[in-house]
C-alpha positions in Angstrom: -12.2 25.5 -76.4 -13.9 24.4 -73.2 -13.3 20.8 -74.1 -9.6 21.4 -75.1 -9.0 23.3 -71.9 -10.5 20.5 -69.8 -13.5 22.6 -68.5 -16.0 20.2 -70.1 -14.8 16.7 -70.4 -16.2 14.7 -73.4 -16.8 11.6 -71.2 -18.5 13.2 -68.3 -22.2 12.6 -68.0 -24.4 15.5 -69.2 -26.7 14.8 -66.3 -23.8 15.5 -63.9 -24.1 19.2 -64.9 -27.7 19.3 -66.0 -29.9 17.4 -63.6 -33.1 17.6 -65.7 -31.3 15.8 -68.5 -31.4 12.4 -66.8 -35.2 11.8 -67.4 -36.3 9.1 -69.7 -33.2 7.1 -69.2 -30.7 9.6 -70.5 -28.6 9.8 -67.3 -25.6 8.0 -68.7 -25.3 10.0 -71.9 -21.9 11.8 -72.3 -21.1 14.8 -74.4 -19.0 12.8 -76.8 -22.1 10.8 -77.9 -24.3 13.8 -78.9 -22.7 14.7 -82.2 -23.0 11.1 -83.4 -26.7 10.9 -82.7 -26.1 7.7 -80.8 -27.0 9.0 -77.4 -29.4 6.2 -76.4 -31.5 6.6 -79.5 -33.8 3.7 -80.2 -33.6 1.9 -83.4 -37.0 1.9 -85.2 -38.0 -0.9 -87.6 -38.2 0.2 -91.3 -42.0 -0.2 -91.0 -42.0 2.6 -88.4 -41.8 5.2 -91.1 -44.9 7.3 -91.0 -45.8 6.8 -87.4 -47.1 9.9 -85.7 -44.4 10.8 -83.1 -46.1 14.0 -82.0 -49.2 12.0 -81.0 -50.0 11.5 -77.2 -50.5 7.8 -78.1 -47.4 5.9 -77.5 -45.7 4.6 -80.7 -45.9 1.0 -79.2 -49.7 1.4 -79.4 -50.1 2.8 -82.9 
């Protein structure tokens, strides 16, 4: 309803309304991209399966 009525444009930057969202390079993400899971998501190589993402060690160093 808010999108249809124009209160929340799909192509507006999320960071424009939620300043904390712009961290880690997400400042250009728009609402339209969120449901597609293409909101600046990195592509991991097939051999990345099994890496510990909750570790404090960066994935690049695992």
